[in-house]
N, C-alpha and C positions, 0 to 999 in steps of 0.2 A: 631514476625516479623512485621515490620512497613509497612503499606500500602503506595504504591507510589502515590505521588500527580500528578494528571493529569490536564494539562491546555488544554482547548478546543479552537481550532483555526478554525474560519469559513472559508471554502474554496469556498463556493457558496451560493447564496441566495436561490437557489432551485436546486434540482437534475437535472432538465431539462437544466440547464446552463452548465452542464459538458458534454464535447464533447467526448462521447464514440465512438470508432471505431467499425467496424463490429465484431471485436474479443472481444468486451465488455471490453476493456482496454482503459484507458485515462491517461493523464499526467496533474497534477496541479502543480503550483509553489507556494511555501511558502517562501516569501522573495526571497532569491537567491538559494533556494534548490528545486529540482524537486522530486515529489512523484508520484508513479504509483497507480492508482485507478483501481479496478477490480469489475465488477458486475457479481456475480454468484448466480443463483437461488434466485433472488430478494434480495440479500444481497450485501452490499457495503463493500469493503475492501480497506485498504491503506497499501502499502508496499514500500520498497526501489525502487528507479528508476532503479538502475543497479543490475544485478545479482552479488552475492558475489563471484562467481567463476572466471569469466573472463570479467565481466563488460558489458555483453550484456544488451541492453535496453529492460527491461521487457515488456513495452507497445507494443513492436514489436513482442512479443511472442503470446501465446494463453492460454486459459483456457481449460484443458482437461475434459473428461466426468466425472471425479471424483471431479472436482472443484479445481484442483491444477493449479497454474500458471506455465507455461512452458517457459523457457528461449529460445529465438530464436537461440542462438549460439550453445550450446551443448546439448540442450533439457533436462537440469536439471529441476526437478520438485520440487515445494515448496507448502506446505499447505498454503492456504490463511488464515486459522483460527489461526495458531500459528507460521508460518514461517519455520517450520521444513522441511528439505530436505527429500522428500519421495522417491527419486530415488536412494538413497544409498550412495551418495558421502560424506555426513557428513557436508555440509555447512548449514548455518542458514540465512534466509532472514529476515531482520528487518521489522516489521510490526507494525501498530498502529490501535487502535480502531476507528470506524467511527460511528457517530450518525446523523440521519436525524431528524431534529426538525422543528417546525413550522416556525422558523425564518431562517432556512438554514441548510447546510450540514457542519458538523464539524469533524475534526480529533483531537484525543486526543494525546497530546505530553507530555512525562514525564517532570515534572517541573524542574528537576535538571540536569545540564550538557548536553553534547552532542548536539543533534538536537535542544533542546529548547534554547540554547545559541544564536541562530540566531534571536530570538525575543526580546532580551534584548537591 
């Protein structure tokens, strides 16, 4: 199995630049696309801006006690670690790795097709 190539895109010079709301969620823009950022137990996660079920804006939801992101529309829950729907509906939330480095905060985007195409 071939390993996927990841391109790292800097979203902020410092984590303090990211405007997290009281619910520990934020929105960042990569070119013309929005991404939801979540801070849970001192770890930063990146996932799709909208819920895959009905398009609810995930940054308007919350993080539950187990560290899942909860959609504000129908309360569907998704694991921030792997995007799997944990409330049983069978949906999958796109997510990306995040790294905090000395020179900034980065999101890892697969280098081929889909989302990466906006950076070409």
